[in-house]
C-alpha positions as CSV (number, residue, x, y, z in Angstrom):
1,M,0.0,-0.1,0.0
2,R,2.7,2.3,0.8
3,N,4.2,1.7,-2.8
4,I,1.2,2.6,-4.2
5,T,0.8,5.8,-2.2
6,L,4.4,7.0,-3.2
7,L,3.6,6.3,-7.0
8,F,0.4,8.2,-6.7
9,I,2.3,11.1,-5.2
10,V,5.0,11.1,-7.7
11,I,2.4,11.0,-10.5
12,V,0.4,13.8,-9.0
13,S,4.0,15.8,-8.6
14,L,4.9,15.3,-12.1
15,N,1.4,16.5,-13.4
16,C,1.6,19.5,-11.3
17,F,5.1,20.2,-12.6
18,A,4.0,19.7,-16.2
19,Q,1.0,22.2,-15.6
20,D,3.4,24.7,-14.1
21,N,5.5,24.3,-17.0
22,K,2.7,24.8,-19.4
23,K,1.4,27.9,-17.7
24,E,5.0,29.5,-17.7
25,D,5.5,28.6,-21.3
26,S,2.0,30.1,-22.4
27,T,2.9,33.3,-20.3
28,L,6.2,33.7,-22.0
29,L,4.8,33.2,-25.4
30,K,2.2,35.7,-24.8
31,K,5.1,38.1,-23.8
32,I,6.9,37.4,-26.9
33,Y,4.0,38.1,-29.2
34,T,3.1,41.2,-27.4
35,T,6.6,42.5,-27.8
36,S,6.7,41.7,-31.3
37,L,3.5,43.3,-32.2
38,L,3.7,46.5,-30.0
39,E,7.4,47.1,-29.9
40,G,8.6,45.2,-32.9
41,K,11.7,46.4,-35.0
42,S,11.2,44.0,-37.9
43,Y,9.1,46.2,-40.0
44,D,11.4,49.3,-39.7
45,W,14.4,47.4,-40.4
46,L,12.9,45.8,-43.4
47,D,12.0,49.2,-44.5
48,Y,15.5,50.3,-44.5
49,L,16.9,47.3,-46.1
50,S,14.5,47.3,-48.8
51,N,14.2,51.1,-49.6
52,Q,17.5,52.5,-48.4
53,I,19.8,49.7,-49.6
54,G,17.6,47.7,-52.2
55,A,18.4,44.7,-54.3
56,R,21.3,42.7,-52.9
57,L,22.7,40.3,-55.6
58,S,25.6,38.4,-54.4
59,G,29.0,40.3,-55.2
60,S,27.1,43.6,-55.7
61,L,27.5,47.0,-53.9
62,N,24.3,46.8,-52.3
63,A,25.1,43.4,-51.0
64,Q,28.1,44.6,-49.1
65,R,26.1,47.7,-48.0
66,A,23.6,45.2,-46.4
67,V,26.5,43.2,-44.6
68,E,27.8,46.6,-43.0
69,W,24.3,47.8,-42.1
70,T,23.1,44.6,-40.4
71,E,26.5,44.1,-38.6
72,K,25.9,47.7,-37.2
73,E,22.4,46.8,-36.2
74,L,23.2,43.6,-34.4
75,K,25.9,45.3,-32.6
76,E,23.2,48.0,-31.5
77,I,21.1,45.2,-30.0
78,G,23.9,44.6,-27.5
79,L,24.6,40.9,-28.4
80,D,27.6,39.2,-26.7
81,K,29.4,38.7,-30.1
82,V,28.9,39.9,-33.7
83,W,31.3,39.1,-36.5
84,L,31.6,38.6,-40.2
85,Q,32.7,35.2,-41.8
86,S,34.4,35.7,-45.1
87,V,33.0,33.7,-48.1
88,M,33.8,33.8,-51.8
89,V,30.7,34.2,-54.0
90,P,29.8,34.5,-57.5
91,K,29.3,37.9,-59.3
92,W,26.9,38.0,-62.2
93,T,25.4,41.2,-63.8
94,R,22.2,41.7,-65.7
95,G,23.2,44.9,-67.7
96,V,21.0,47.0,-69.6
97,T,17.1,45.8,-69.5
98,E,16.3,42.9,-71.6
99,F,14.3,43.3,-74.7
100,A,12.0,40.6,-76.6
101,Y,9.4,40.6,-79.3
102,I,7.3,38.2,-81.1
103,E,7.4,38.7,-85.1
104,T,4.6,37.3,-87.0
105,T,5.7,38.7,-90.2
106,P,8.7,40.8,-91.2
107,G,8.2,44.2,-89.6
108,K,5.0,43.1,-87.6
109,T,6.1,42.8,-83.9
110,T,4.7,42.5,-80.3
111,N,6.7,43.1,-77.3
112,V,6.7,40.8,-74.3
113,P,8.2,40.9,-71.0
114,I,11.3,38.9,-70.3
115,C,14.3,38.7,-68.0
116,A,17.5,36.8,-68.1
117,L,17.9,33.7,-65.8
118,G,20.6,34.3,-63.3
119,G,24.0,33.1,-64.6
120,S,22.9,33.1,-68.2
121,V,25.3,34.2,-70.9
122,P,24.4,37.3,-73.1
123,T,22.9,37.2,-76.5
124,P,25.3,38.3,-79.4
125,I,25.3,42.0,-79.8
126,G,22.1,42.9,-81.5
127,G,20.4,39.8,-80.1
128,I,19.2,36.5,-81.7
129,K,15.8,36.0,-83.7
130,A,14.7,32.4,-84.4
131,E,11.7,30.2,-84.8
132,I,10.1,28.9,-81.6
133,L,9.7,25.4,-80.5
134,E,7.3,25.0,-77.6
135,V,7.7,22.0,-75.3
136,Q,6.3,20.9,-71.9
137,S,9.4,19.3,-70.5
138,I,12.8,18.2,-70.8
139,E,11.8,14.7,-71.7
140,D,10.1,16.4,-75.0
141,L,13.5,17.4,-76.2
142,R,14.9,13.7,-76.2
143,K,11.7,12.7,-78.1
144,L,12.0,15.5,-80.8
145,G,15.8,15.3,-81.2
146,T,18.4,17.4,-82.9
147,S,16.9,17.7,-86.4
148,Q,13.5,19.4,-84.8
149,I,15.4,21.6,-82.2
150,E,18.7,22.8,-83.9
151,G,18.8,26.5,-84.7
152,K,15.4,27.3,-82.7
153,I,14.8,28.9,-79.4
154,V,13.2,26.3,-77.0
155,F,10.2,27.5,-75.0
156,Y,9.4,25.6,-71.9
157,N,5.8,26.2,-71.2
158,R,5.0,23.9,-68.4
159,P,2.9,26.1,-65.5
160,M,3.0,25.5,-61.8
161,Q,0.3,22.8,-61.0
162,A,-2.6,24.8,-59.7
163,D,-4.6,22.2,-58.0
164,L,-1.6,21.6,-55.6
165,I,-2.5,23.3,-52.4
166,N,1.2,23.3,-51.3
167,T,2.7,25.9,-53.8
168,F,6.1,24.8,-53.0
169,E,5.3,21.4,-54.3
170,A,3.9,23.0,-57.5
171,Y,7.3,25.1,-57.8
172,G,9.2,22.1,-57.4
173,G,7.3,20.3,-60.0
174,C,8.4,22.7,-62.9
175,V,11.6,24.4,-61.7
176,D,13.7,21.9,-63.3
177,Q,13.0,23.5,-66.9
178,R,14.4,26.8,-65.4
179,Y,17.4,25.5,-63.8
180,S,18.5,22.8,-66.3
181,G,16.6,24.0,-69.6
182,A,19.4,25.5,-71.2
183,L,21.9,22.8,-70.6
184,E,19.5,20.2,-72.1
185,A,18.6,22.4,-75.1
186,A,22.1,23.2,-76.1
187,K,22.8,19.5,-76.4
188,F,20.4,19.4,-79.4
189,G,21.6,22.7,-80.9
190,A,19.2,25.1,-79.7
191,V,20.2,28.9,-79.9
192,G,18.4,30.1,-76.9
193,V,15.8,29.2,-74.2
194,L,12.6,30.8,-73.0
195,V,11.0,29.5,-69.7
196,R,7.5,30.1,-68.4
197,S,8.0,32.1,-65.2
198,M,7.4,30.1,-62.0
199,N,4.3,31.9,-61.0
200,L,0.6,30.8,-60.3
201,R,-0.7,34.3,-61.1
202,L,-1.2,35.7,-64.6
203,D,0.7,38.9,-64.9
204,D,3.4,40.8,-66.9
205,F,6.4,40.2,-64.3
206,P,9.1,37.8,-65.5
207,H,10.5,35.8,-62.7
208,T,14.4,35.3,-62.7
209,G,16.3,32.4,-60.7
210,T,19.3,30.5,-60.9
211,M,20.2,28.1,-63.9
212,S,23.0,25.7,-64.6
213,Y,25.1,25.0,-67.7
214,G,26.6,21.9,-66.2
215,N,29.9,21.2,-67.9
216,L,29.1,22.9,-71.2
217,T,32.1,25.0,-72.4
218,D,31.7,28.7,-73.1
219,T,31.0,28.3,-76.8
220,E,28.4,25.7,-76.1
221,K,26.2,27.9,-73.6
222,I,23.2,29.4,-75.1
223,P,21.2,32.5,-73.6
224,A,18.5,31.7,-71.2
225,A,15.4,33.9,-70.2
226,A,12.2,33.7,-68.3
227,I,8.9,34.9,-69.7
228,S,6.1,36.4,-68.1
229,T,2.9,34.2,-67.6
230,N,0.9,36.6,-69.7
231,G,3.7,36.7,-72.3
232,A,3.9,32.8,-72.3
233,D,0.1,32.5,-72.9
234,L,0.4,35.0,-75.6
235,L,3.1,33.2,-77.3
236,H,1.3,29.8,-77.0
237,S,-1.7,31.3,-78.7
238,M,0.2,32.8,-81.4
239,L,2.2,29.6,-81.9
240,T,-1.0,27.6,-82.2
241,L,-2.1,30.0,-85.1
242,N,1.4,30.1,-86.8
243,P,4.1,27.7,-85.9
244,K,6.6,29.6,-87.8
245,I,6.5,32.8,-86.0
246,K,9.9,34.0,-84.7
247,F,11.2,35.5,-81.4
248,H,13.8,38.0,-80.7
249,I,15.9,38.1,-77.6
250,N,18.5,40.8,-76.6
251,M,20.3,40.6,-73.3
252,N,23.5,42.1,-71.9
253,C,24.3,40.0,-68.8
254,R,27.8,38.9,-67.7
255,T,29.7,36.6,-65.3
256,W,32.6,37.8,-63.5
257,K,35.3,36.4,-61.4
258,D,34.2,35.4,-57.7
259,V,34.4,38.2,-55.0
260,E,34.6,38.3,-51.4
261,S,31.5,38.6,-49.3
262,F,30.4,37.9,-45.8
263,N,27.9,36.0,-43.4
264,V,26.8,38.4,-40.8
265,I,26.9,36.6,-37.4
266,G,25.6,37.4,-33.9
267,E,25.5,35.5,-30.8
268,I,23.9,35.4,-27.2
269,T,26.3,33.0,-25.4
270,G,24.4,30.5,-23.1
271,S,24.3,30.6,-19.5
272,E,24.3,27.0,-18.8
273,F,25.4,25.1,-22.1
274,P,27.6,27.6,-24.0
275,N,29.0,25.0,-26.3
276,E,25.5,23.9,-27.4
277,Y,24.6,26.1,-30.4
278,M,21.1,27.1,-31.6
279,V,20.8,28.9,-35.0
280,V,18.1,31.2,-36.5
281,G,18.7,32.9,-40.0
282,G,17.7,33.8,-43.4
283,H,19.6,35.0,-46.4
284,L,20.8,38.4,-46.8
285,D,21.4,38.2,-50.7
286,S,18.5,38.8,-53.0
287,W,17.8,38.9,-56.7
288,D,18.1,42.1,-58.6
289,L,14.7,42.8,-60.1
290,G,12.8,44.1,-56.9
291,D,14.2,44.7,-53.5
292,G,13.9,41.3,-52.1
293,S,11.4,42.0,-49.3
294,H,9.8,38.7,-49.2
295,D,12.8,36.8,-50.4
296,D,14.6,37.2,-48.1
297,G,14.4,40.5,-46.4
298,A,11.7,39.2,-44.4
299,G,13.6,36.2,-43.2
300,V,16.6,38.4,-42.4
301,V,14.8,40.9,-40.0
302,Q,12.6,38.3,-38.5
303,S,15.9,36.3,-37.5
304,M,17.4,39.5,-36.2
305,E,14.3,40.2,-34.2
306,V,14.4,36.8,-32.4
307,L,17.5,37.8,-30.5
308,R,16.3,41.3,-29.9
309,I,13.0,40.2,-28.4
310,L,14.7,37.7,-26.1
311,K,17.0,40.4,-24.8
312,K,13.9,42.8,-24.6
313,I,11.8,40.6,-22.3
314,G,14.9,39.7,-20.1
315,Y,15.1,36.0,-21.2
316,T,18.5,34.4,-20.4
317,P,19.1,31.4,-22.8
318,K,20.7,28.4,-21.4
319,R,22.3,27.6,-24.9
320,S,24.1,29.9,-27.2
321,I,21.8,31.3,-29.8
322,R,23.2,32.7,-33.1
323,V,21.5,34.7,-35.9
324,I,23.0,34.2,-39.2
325,L,22.5,36.4,-42.1
326,F,23.7,33.9,-44.8
327,M,25.3,35.4,-48.2
328,N,24.5,33.9,-51.7
329,E,21.6,31.6,-51.1
330,E,20.2,32.5,-54.5
331,N,22.9,31.5,-56.7
332,G,25.4,29.4,-55.1
333,L,24.6,28.6,-51.4
334,R,28.1,29.7,-50.7
335,G,27.1,31.2,-47.2
336,G,25.3,28.2,-45.8
337,K,28.3,25.9,-47.1
338,K,30.8,28.0,-45.6
339,Y,29.2,28.2,-42.1
340,A,28.7,24.5,-42.0
341,E,32.4,23.9,-43.1
342,V,33.7,26.2,-40.3
343,A,31.5,24.7,-37.5
344,K,32.6,21.5,-38.5
345,K,36.3,22.3,-38.5
346,K,35.8,23.9,-35.1
347,N,33.7,20.8,-33.9
348,E,31.0,23.0,-32.8
349,N,28.0,21.3,-31.3
350,H,25.0,22.5,-33.1
351,V,21.6,21.1,-31.7
352,F,19.1,23.2,-33.5
353,A,18.7,25.4,-36.6
354,L,15.6,27.3,-37.9
355,E,15.4,29.4,-41.2
356,S,12.8,31.7,-42.4
357,D,13.0,31.9,-46.3
358,A,9.4,31.5,-47.5
359,G,8.2,35.0,-47.3
360,G,6.7,37.6,-44.9
361,F,3.1,36.2,-44.9
362,T,0.9,35.0,-42.1
363,P,2.9,32.2,-40.3
364,R,1.1,28.9,-40.3
365,G,3.6,26.7,-38.6
366,F,6.9,24.8,-39.1
367,S,8.3,21.9,-41.1
368,F,10.9,19.8,-39.3
369,D,14.0,17.6,-40.4
370,C,14.4,15.5,-37.2
371,D,13.8,12.1,-35.6
372,D,10.7,10.7,-34.2
373,K,11.7,11.3,-30.6
374,N,12.2,15.0,-31.2
375,F,9.2,15.4,-33.5
376,D,6.9,13.9,-30.4
377,Q,8.3,16.8,-28.3
378,I,7.4,19.4,-30.8
379,I,4.0,18.1,-31.3
380,H,3.5,18.4,-27.5
381,W,4.3,22.2,-27.7
382,K,1.5,22.5,-30.4
383,P,-1.2,23.7,-28.0
384,L,0.9,26.5,-27.0
385,F,0.9,27.8,-30.5
386,E,-2.8,27.3,-31.2
387,P,-4.0,30.6,-29.6
388,Y,-2.0,32.4,-32.3
389,L,-3.5,30.1,-35.1
390,I,-0.2,28.3,-35.8
391,H,-1.3,24.7,-36.4
392,H,0.9,23.3,-39.1
393,F,3.6,21.1,-37.8
394,V,4.9,18.6,-40.1
395,K,8.0,16.7,-41.0
396,G,9.7,17.8,-44.2
397,S,12.4,20.1,-45.6
398,S,13.8,23.0,-43.3
399,G,15.7,25.5,-45.5
400,A,18.4,25.7,-48.1
401,D,21.1,27.7,-45.9
402,I,20.8,25.3,-42.9
403,G,20.7,22.1,-44.9
404,P,24.6,21.9,-44.8
405,M,24.5,21.7,-41.2
406,K,22.3,18.4,-41.2
407,Q,24.2,15.7,-39.0
408,Q,23.1,13.2,-36.5
409,G,21.1,14.7,-33.6
410,I,20.4,18.1,-34.9
411,V,16.9,19.4,-35.4
412,L,16.3,21.5,-38.6
413,A,13.2,23.6,-38.8
414,G,11.7,26.0,-41.4
415,L,9.1,28.7,-40.8
416,R,6.0,27.9,-42.9
417,P,3.9,31.1,-43.7
418,D,0.9,31.0,-45.7
419,S,2.3,30.2,-49.3
420,Q,-0.4,31.1,-51.7
421,R,0.7,34.5,-52.7
422,Y,4.3,34.0,-52.2
423,F,5.2,32.8,-55.9
424,D,3.4,36.0,-57.2
425,Y,6.6,37.8,-56.1
426,H,9.2,35.2,-56.0
427,H,12.3,36.4,-57.9
428,A,10.3,39.1,-59.6
429,A,10.2,43.0,-59.9
430,N,7.3,43.3,-57.6
431,D,8.9,41.7,-54.7
432,T,9.2,45.1,-52.9
433,F,8.4,46.4,-49.5
434,D,4.8,47.4,-50.3
435,A,3.9,43.8,-50.7
436,I,4.7,43.3,-47.1
437,N,2.1,43.3,-44.3
438,K,3.4,44.8,-40.9
439,R,1.3,42.3,-38.7
440,E,2.0,39.4,-40.6
441,L,5.7,40.0,-40.6
442,E,5.7,40.6,-36.9
443,L,3.6,37.4,-36.1
444,G,6.2,35.4,-38.1
445,A,9.0,36.9,-35.9
446,A,7.2,36.0,-32.8
447,T,6.5,32.5,-33.9
448,M,10.1,32.0,-34.5
449,T,11.1,33.6,-31.0
450,S,8.8,31.2,-29.3
451,L,10.2,28.1,-31.0
452,I,13.8,29.1,-30.2
453,Y,12.7,29.7,-26.6
454,L,11.1,26.1,-26.4
455,F,14.1,24.4,-27.8
456,D,16.4,26.3,-25.6
457,K,14.5,25.6,-22.3
458,Y,13.9,21.7,-23.1
459,G,16.7,21.0,-25.4
460,V,16.8,18.3,-28.1
461,K,16.0,14.7,-27.4
């Protein structure tokens, strides 16, 4: 009987302890959200980054200005350490604005919006003009063969799959034509490539993005451009009426030698486990058409805000928490790879990493790359987030920049905002500060801070 009584007391005590922890956690999350929504700095920071600095393509002057400004802001937060981590990055420039038209008969033309894909070679001086061959996939090229492709501009017109609710899945289903389209078309003698923009909306904004020539020599490379969704539909209709129409492209882009840039890193040193590192970050570089407010200015300022909020509310972390503003995610992932390389060389023990690189829209939850034991703990925290309408906790991918850190025992996480509008802006000229909602941005920062707090308090399993 005595043993049963002792067991009952232990169970009651554990239950009371769990309830006390839940109440404490709930109170702290409330404080985090209140601080972000009433005293947040993420929106003002993004205003400066977007409107005073602007587009931040790797290797550009604006990228360097962003490095210097974010380093200064992190120092003003009062972190224990702030430093720059050198990394060599590619440098590609767009040159003067691209120009393209559809020619139905000599002298009768219709202009359409295009942009060079990141890393593309230029057209010859004066541009190129050739017949168009429309395909739906890279596989189509192999079926058609050199005899039908040689001397033509290949037009990849496979849209994002609109019935997929997960827009990132839709993006993943067609991005191969952008990344590898020029490489594959060049093998069959094409003189250029047009790719339908990765966009679910019909508009006149062409969307850029990185592409690869693989092992092609310089003389084998062909120009590659994206065409807006409206432009793609128009071109498709005109080809249906007359397969012999021609397309003219003129681009002046150029690839230069690699240049030095930097990851920007700040740290609050842990009070109990200073050698256990938790990371939160986004990528500081952006494409050059807009100002990169959603991709990934939002992730940058939200990550900075995580450490500022923790200091503002007086929270002392057990583990060392680092904010990392990665350079060169868009066209090389050099920053993420460099950080992981240095961390491994120093034998640093990273236990958790969180990335925000899916836009500044309303947060819905997180995706996690972790084992079952850690995911069970995460699901146990889900009720703490539900008052803030954060309900989406799934296993899946985390983020490109933190991916190279993956190792046994680490938990990787990615913030998952509502994605339905994200690809309207992704890599396009309309990815600007006016597309940001202040409240949504601040909710995202608070949500990230809350997850960092919980992993710091309870650790990984």
